[in-house]
C-alpha positions as CSV (number, residue, x, y, z in Angstrom):
1,M,-15.0,10.5,-27.9
2,V,-18.4,9.9,-25.8
3,D,-18.4,10.7,-22.2
4,N,-19.3,7.3,-20.8
5,P,-20.2,7.6,-16.9
6,Q,-19.2,3.8,-16.9
7,N,-15.4,4.4,-17.7
8,K,-15.1,6.8,-15.2
9,R,-13.8,5.8,-11.6
10,S,-15.7,7.2,-8.7
11,A,-13.9,8.7,-5.7
12,E,-15.3,5.9,-3.4
13,T,-13.5,3.2,-5.7
14,P,-10.1,2.4,-4.1
15,Q,-7.1,2.7,-6.2
16,L,-4.8,-0.3,-6.7
17,I,-1.6,2.4,-6.2
18,P,-2.6,5.0,-3.8
19,P,-1.5,8.1,-5.7
20,H,1.1,9.7,-3.7
21,G,1.0,7.3,-0.4
22,G,4.4,6.1,-0.9
23,Y,6.0,2.5,-1.7
24,R,6.0,1.0,2.0
25,D,2.4,1.5,2.5
26,L,1.8,-1.1,-1.1
27,Q,0.5,-4.6,0.0
28,S,3.2,-5.8,-2.5
29,Y,5.8,-4.2,-0.9
30,Q,5.1,-5.4,2.4
31,M,4.8,-8.8,1.1
32,A,8.3,-8.6,-0.7
33,E,9.9,-7.4,2.8
34,I,7.9,-10.7,4.1
35,V,9.6,-12.8,1.4
36,Y,13.2,-10.9,1.9
37,D,13.1,-11.4,6.0
38,A,11.8,-15.4,5.4
39,T,14.5,-16.0,2.5
40,V,17.2,-14.6,4.9
41,A,16.3,-16.4,7.7
42,F,16.1,-19.6,5.8
43,C,19.5,-19.1,4.3
44,N,21.2,-18.1,7.5
45,R,19.7,-21.5,8.9
46,F,20.3,-24.0,6.2
47,I,22.5,-22.8,3.7
48,F,26.4,-21.9,4.6
49,R,26.9,-18.2,4.6
50,R,29.6,-18.0,2.2
51,S,28.4,-19.9,-0.7
52,H,27.4,-18.6,-4.0
53,T,23.9,-20.1,-3.0
54,H,23.3,-18.1,-0.1
55,D,24.1,-15.1,-2.0
56,Q,22.0,-15.3,-4.9
57,M,19.0,-16.1,-2.6
58,V,19.1,-13.1,-0.5
59,Q,20.1,-10.8,-3.3
60,A,17.3,-12.1,-5.3
61,A,14.8,-11.3,-2.6
62,R,16.6,-7.8,-2.1
63,S,16.0,-6.9,-5.7
64,G,12.2,-8.3,-5.5
65,K,11.5,-5.2,-2.6
66,Q,14.0,-2.9,-4.9
67,N,11.9,-3.7,-8.0
68,I,8.9,-2.4,-6.3
69,A,10.4,0.9,-4.8
70,E,12.0,1.6,-7.8
71,G,8.5,1.0,-10.0
72,C,6.8,3.2,-7.5
73,M,9.1,5.9,-8.1
74,A,9.3,5.7,-11.8
75,S,5.5,5.5,-12.2
76,G,5.2,9.0,-9.8
77,T,3.0,7.2,-7.6
78,C,5.4,7.7,-4.6
79,S,7.0,10.9,-3.2
80,G,10.7,11.4,-2.5
81,W,13.7,9.0,-3.6
82,L,15.3,6.1,-2.1
């Protein structure tokens, strides 16, 4: 394989996922937290709390956050466990 300088990342180029910064610092996780909080507030205000719809919506928002955290752990980009 030929060493091509264009294929190498420079030290100045920011990475999409920080190497060991933790999943809470990821923009996608922070956005998922906002979506979760907004979903809970919406459901509590407009949907009967004991309904199946309320439960499904809150669980779906929660799993979005959890999937990001678990994916981060599985990829080795985060330190520690949940």
